[in-house]
C-alpha positions in Angstrom: 31.1 -10.9 -5.3 28.4 -13.6 -5.1 25.9 -11.8 -3.8 26.1 -8.9 -6.0 26.0 -11.0 -8.6 22.5 -12.6 -7.2 21.0 -9.2 -7.1 21.3 -8.2 -10.4 19.7 -11.5 -11.1 17.0 -10.4 -9.2 16.6 -7.4 -11.2 16.4 -8.4 -13.8 14.3 -10.9 -13.2 11.7 -8.4 -11.8 12.0 -6.4 -14.8 11.8 -9.3 -16.9 8.7 -10.0 -15.0 7.6 -6.5 -15.7 7.5 -6.8 -19.3 5.5 -9.8 -19.5 2.7 -8.6 -16.8 2.2 -5.3 -20.1 -0.6 -7.5 -22.1 -4.2 -7.9 -19.9 -5.2 -11.2 -19.3 -8.2 -12.4 -18.1 -8.4 -13.9 -14.8 -11.5 -15.7 -12.5 -12.2 -15.0 -9.6 -15.3 -17.0 -8.4 -16.4 -18.2 -4.4 -18.8 -18.1 -2.0 -19.7 -15.3 0.9 -23.0 -16.4 2.2 -22.8 -14.7 5.2 -23.0 -11.7 3.4 -25.4 -12.6 0.5 -27.2 -10.6 -1.5 -24.9 -7.3 -1.2 -22.3 -5.4 -3.6 -19.4 -7.2 -3.7 -16.1 -5.7 -5.8 -12.6 -6.0 -6.7 -10.6 -3.3 -6.6 -6.8 -2.6 -7.8 -5.1 -0.2 -6.0 -3.4 2.9 -7.5 -0.1 2.6 -5.4 0.7 0.5 -1.9 1.7 4.2 0.4 -2.1 5.8 0.8 -3.8 2.2 -0.6 -5.8 4.6 -3.2 -8.1 2.4 -5.2 -10.4 1.7 -8.0 -13.0 -1.0 -8.5 -12.1 -2.7 -11.4 -16.2 -4.7 -11.6 -18.8 -5.1 -9.0 -22.1 -7.7 -8.7 -24.8 -8.3 -5.9 -23.8 -11.5 -4.5 -26.4 -14.3 -5.1 -29.0 -15.9 -2.1 -26.7 -18.9 -2.2 -23.8 -16.4 -1.5 -21.9 -17.4 -4.7 -20.0 -14.9 -7.1 -18.0 -14.8 -9.7 -16.1 -12.3 -11.7 -13.8 -12.3 -15.4 -12.1 -9.1 -15.2 -8.7 -8.0 -17.2 -6.1 -8.6 -15.4 -3.3 -6.6 -16.4 -0.3 -7.1 -13.5 0.5 -9.5 -10.8 0.2 -7.4 -7.5 -2.1 -6.8 -4.5 -6.3 -7.0 -4.9 -9.1 -5.8 -2.8 -12.1 -8.0 -2.5 -14.2 -5.6 -0.7 -18.2 -5.7 0.7 -19.4 -2.9 2.3 -16.6 -1.7 4.9 -15.3 -5.8 5.0 -12.1 -5.9 3.7 -10.3 -8.8 1.7 -7.2 -9.4 0.2 -5.9 -11.2 -2.7 -2.7 -11.1 -4.8 -3.7 -11.9 -8.0 -1.8 -13.1 -11.2 -2.7 -12.7 -15.1 -4.6 -15.2 -16.5 -5.3 -17.7 -13.6 -8.2 -18.4 -11.6 -9.6 -18.0 -8.2 -11.8 -19.7 -5.8 -12.6 -17.9 -2.7 -14.6 -18.3 0.6 -14.7 -15.7 2.9 -16.0 -15.9 6.3 -17.7 -14.1 8.9 -16.4 -12.0 10.9 -15.6 -12.1 14.3 -18.5 -10.7 16.5 -16.4 -7.6 18.3 -15.8 -6.7 14.3 -19.4 -7.3 12.8 -20.9 -4.9 15.9 -18.8 -2.2 15.0 -19.2 -1.1 11.4 -17.3 2.6 12.4 -14.2 1.2 10.9 -13.1 -1.4 7.6 -13.3 -4.9 8.7 -10.8 -7.2 7.4 -11.2 -11.3 6.9 -8.9 -13.8 6.2 -10.5 -15.7 3.0 -9.6 -19.5 1.5 -8.0 -19.0 -1.1 -8.2 -21.6 -3.6 -5.6 -21.0 -7.0 -6.1 -22.6 -10.2 -2.2 -22.8 -11.9 0.4 -20.4 -9.6 0.9 -20.9 -5.7 1.6 -17.1 -4.8 -0.5 -16.4 -2.1 0.1 -20.1 -0.6 4.0 -19.3 -0.3 3.5 -15.5 0.8 0.9 -17.2 3.2 3.2 -19.9 4.5 6.8 -17.4 4.2 4.6 -14.4 6.5 3.8 -17.8 9.3 7.3 -18.4 9.0 8.2 -15.4 10.5 5.8 -14.4 12.8 6.5 -18.1 14.2 10.1 -16.5 14.5 8.6 -13.3 17.2 6.4 -15.8 18.7 9.2 -17.9 20.1 11.6 -15.3 20.3 9.0 -13.2 22.2 8.9 -13.1 26.5 5.6 -12.6 28.3 6.7 -8.9 28.3 6.5 -8.7 24.4 10.3 -8.0 24.2 12.2 -9.4 21.7 15.6 -10.7 23.1 18.5 -8.6 23.5 19.9 -7.2 21.2 22.8 -9.4 20.1 21.0 -12.8 20.4 18.4 -11.3 18.7 20.5 -10.6 16.1 22.5 -13.9 16.8 18.9 -16.0 16.0 17.4 -13.7 13.0 21.1 -14.0 10.9 20.5 -18.1 11.4 16.6 -18.4 10.6 17.0 -16.3 7.5 19.8 -18.8 6.3 16.9 -21.0 6.7 14.4 -18.9 5.2 16.7 -18.9 1.4 17.0 -22.7 2.0 13.8 -23.3 1.7 12.2 -20.3 -0.3 14.6 -19.6 -3.0 14.3 -22.4 -5.2 10.3 -20.7 -5.6 10.6 -20.2 -9.3 8.3 -16.8 -9.1 10.1 -13.4 -9.4 7.2 -11.4 -7.6 7.2 -13.7 -4.6 11.0 -13.7 -4.8 10.5 -9.7 -4.8 8.0 -10.1 -1.9 10.6 -11.7 -0.1 13.4 -9.5 -1.0 11.9 -7.0 0.8 10.6 -8.3 3.4 13.2 -9.7 5.0 14.4 -6.2 5.0 12.0 -5.8 7.1 12.7 -8.7 9.2 16.7 -7.9 9.9 15.2 -4.2 10.9 12.9 -5.4 13.5 15.4 -7.8 15.0 17.9 -5.0 15.6 20.6 -4.9 12.4 22.0 -2.0 11.6 20.5 0.4 9.7 23.9 0.4 7.3 23.5 -3.7 6.2 19.9 -2.8 5.8 20.2 -0.7 3.1 23.5 -2.0 1.6 22.3 -5.5 1.3 18.3 -5.3 -0.1 17.6 -1.5 -0.9 21.0 0.2 -2.6 21.2 -1.8 -4.9 17.5 -1.9 -5.8 15.4 -0.2 -7.7 12.3 0.8 -5.4 9.7 -2.0 -6.4 6.2 0.4 -6.1 3.8 -3.5 -6.5 5.1 -4.9 -3.3 3.9 -3.8 0.0 7.0 -5.8 1.3 8.9 -2.4 -0.4 6.4 -0.2 0.9 6.0 -1.6 3.9 9.6 -2.1 4.9 10.6 1.9 2.9 8.1 3.3 5.6 10.0 1.3 9.1 13.5 1.9 7.7 12.9 5.8 6.4 10.7 5.9 10.0 10.4 10.0 11.1 12.6 11.3 8.2 10.4 13.9 7.8 8.6 14.6 11.7 9.1 17.8 13.1 11.8 17.6 16.4 12.8 14.4 15.0 16.7 12.9 16.4 17.9 13.9 12.7 20.3 17.2 12.5 18.2 18.5 9.7 15.1 18.6 11.8 14.6 21.9 12.4 15.7 23.9 8.9 13.2 20.4 7.5 10.2 22.0 9.8 10.9 25.0 8.7 10.8 24.6 4.8 7.5 22.6 4.8 6.0 25.6 6.5 7.1 27.6 4.1 6.2 25.2 1.0 9.4 25.4 0.0 10.1 22.7 -1.8 13.8 23.0 -3.1 15.0 23.2 0.4 13.2 20.1 1.6 14.8 18.3 -1.1 18.2 19.9 -0.3 18.3 19.3 3.2 16.8 15.3 3.2 19.7 14.9 0.5 22.4 15.6 3.0 21.7 11.9 4.7 24.0 9.1 3.8 21.2 6.5 2.8 19.0 9.5 0.3 21.5 9.4 -2.3 19.0 7.8 -5.2 17.0 10.5 -6.2 13.5 8.0 -7.0 14.3 7.1 -2.9 14.1 11.2 -2.1 11.2 11.9 -4.1 9.6 8.6 -2.7 10.2 9.4 1.2 9.1 13.3 0.3 6.3 12.0 -0.9 4.8 10.0 1.7 6.7 12.0 4.4 3.5 14.6 3.3 0.9 12.5 3.1 1.7 10.6 6.7 1.6 14.9 8.2 -1.1 15.9 5.7 -2.8 13.0 7.6 -1.8 13.9 10.9 -2.2 17.4 10.1 0.8 18.4 11.1 1.2 21.1 9.0 -1.6 23.8 6.7 -2.7 21.4 3.6 -2.5 24.2 1.8 1.3 23.8 1.9 1.9 20.3 1.9 -0.3 20.6 -1.5 1.8 23.0 -2.6 5.1 21.2 -2.3 3.6 17.5 -3.7 2.9 19.9 -7.2 6.5 20.8 -6.9 7.6 17.5 -6.5 5.0 16.2 -9.8 6.7 18.9 -11.7 9.9 18.0 -11.1 9.9 13.9 -11.4 10.9 12.0 -13.4 9.1 8.7 -12.3 5.9 8.4 -13.2 5.1 5.9 -10.2 6.2 9.3 -7.8 3.7 11.1 -9.8 0.8 8.3 -9.1 1.9 8.1 -5.6 2.1 12.5 -5.0 -1.9 12.6 -7.5 -3.2 10.0 -5.0 -2.2 11.9 -2.2 -3.7 14.9 -3.2 -6.1 13.3 -4.2 -7.1 12.1 -0.5 -5.5 14.7 1.3 -7.3 17.5 0.0 -11.0 16.0 -0.2 -13.2 18.2 1.1 -10.6 20.7 1.6 -11.2 24.4 1.5 -11.7 25.7 -2.2 -12.0 21.7 -3.4 -14.8 20.4 -5.9 -17.3 19.1 -3.9 -17.6 14.5 -4.4 -21.0 14.0 -6.6 -22.2 12.1 -2.8 -25.0 9.8 -4.0 -27.5 9.8 -1.1 -31.1 7.9 -0.7 -34.4 9.8 0.9 -37.3 7.6 3.2 -38.5 5.6 0.3 -35.4 4.7 -1.0 -35.0 6.9 -4.1 -31.4 7.6 -5.0 -29.9 11.3 -5.3 -26.6 13.3 -6.4 -25.2 16.4 -4.7 -25.1 17.3 -7.9 -28.5 17.0 -8.7 -29.4 19.2 -5.5 -26.5 21.8 -6.2 -28.7 22.1 -10.0 -31.5 22.4 -8.7 -30.1 25.6 -6.3 -29.2 27.2 -8.2 -31.7 27.3 -11.2 -34.2 28.1 -8.0 -31.3 30.9 -6.6 -33.4 34.5 -7.5 -31.5 37.5 -9.2 -30.1 40.4 -7.9 -33.1 42.2 -10.3 -35.9 39.4 -8.9 -34.7 39.8 -5.3 
């Protein structure tokens, strides 16, 4: 009974936090990135934490002394992206707080590999909240557990032993962090512990009942996205261990959203409609990225989910998924690329296409 009461209190606190975060507040982000002086720095807000599609809130050129300073409107606490070209850093921000960042240069092996994104860990100083500090400390403690309980061959202890050690460790984590009076952090910790218990070989039934069953999706939490992906890993993969796998594959190939929904709803862990729809959208997104099925088939199902869902968050993830998957797909609009000539003049692809259209002879002229 006490566990149920704690869950109800946490849900109430998270709802209150969402309400209080509705109004935007001026938030200061300043710091130094000396290695990147003269380059453009941007602050992005993620549209969702499943596709990681983001939009730029503000940008500026880093001064020759390496300094930068933003004052931006932040509506809600969450994870934000600080981006310098292909170099990325992450920052949890609370509306109205002040942050000072020191961005280090990439390690040598990343510095000379521009073909992929590079992630650097900045030093973060928070004026009021300790959200970044507390999340970083929690992650350090959890990672320390796995380091201490992993053999030289990178395998965890046997299942029974690792569960025993994990249960004792979880009790210690609760005693260390339960007194932190921050609803966002407590929500983050809740779903981070779900991922921890899945990784330490606890049963899906236990994890679902303790961390998912009585909780709504926390779309603004990276820990929820990670735990959700881990819990439902493989559910929509073709030829998986699930009894409805072949039927589900046929439904996807035929773009039949209704049958896809019907087959998945058989599962005992997909009785919550919002979890079912979230799995459908995120699963289709991953299948689309892997090109497991035709993008046109996935696009049709996503359209159907968007039409039926009552969740703004599911609609958002579906829109982001389509935007990423269908970019440059046959029949879609070409993005307005910006490119430079040999002397540095900038052009847009739309301008180039308009020139082609104007200069193209008519049938009569030809």
